[in-house]
C-alpha positions, 0 to 999 in steps of 0.5 A, a space after each residue: 499499499 502506498 500512502 501519499 499526500 494530495 500534493 504528491 498526488 497532484 505533482 505525479 497523478 499519472 504515476 499513481 493512476 498507473 499504479 492503481 490500474 496494476 492493482 497497487 493500493 493507493 491512498 490519498 490523504 488530505 490535511 483534514 484527516 480525509 483519506 481517499 483510495 484510488 480504485 479503477 473502475 471496470 466500465 465507463 463512468 458515463 455508462 453507470 451514471 446514465 443507466 442509473 439515472 434512467 432507472 431512477 426516471 423510470 421508477 419515478 414514472 412507474 413503468 416497471 416492465 422496462 425497469 426490470 428489463 434494464 436491471 437484467 442488462 
């Protein structure tokens, strides 16, 4: 596990992104005692957001057959 400061992350973010992509645990700590772990996402974020948004909208409109179809994707 590598623990770095937010300044180190800003200065060398590409290096730490590569490390996280290769499976290394990378933790960024900030002054406020908050810690953040870099984790690669397997599918594009846009896809995840769009699917969740569509499911939310469909549930709100109560079109349940379409909701169960999209959840199975």
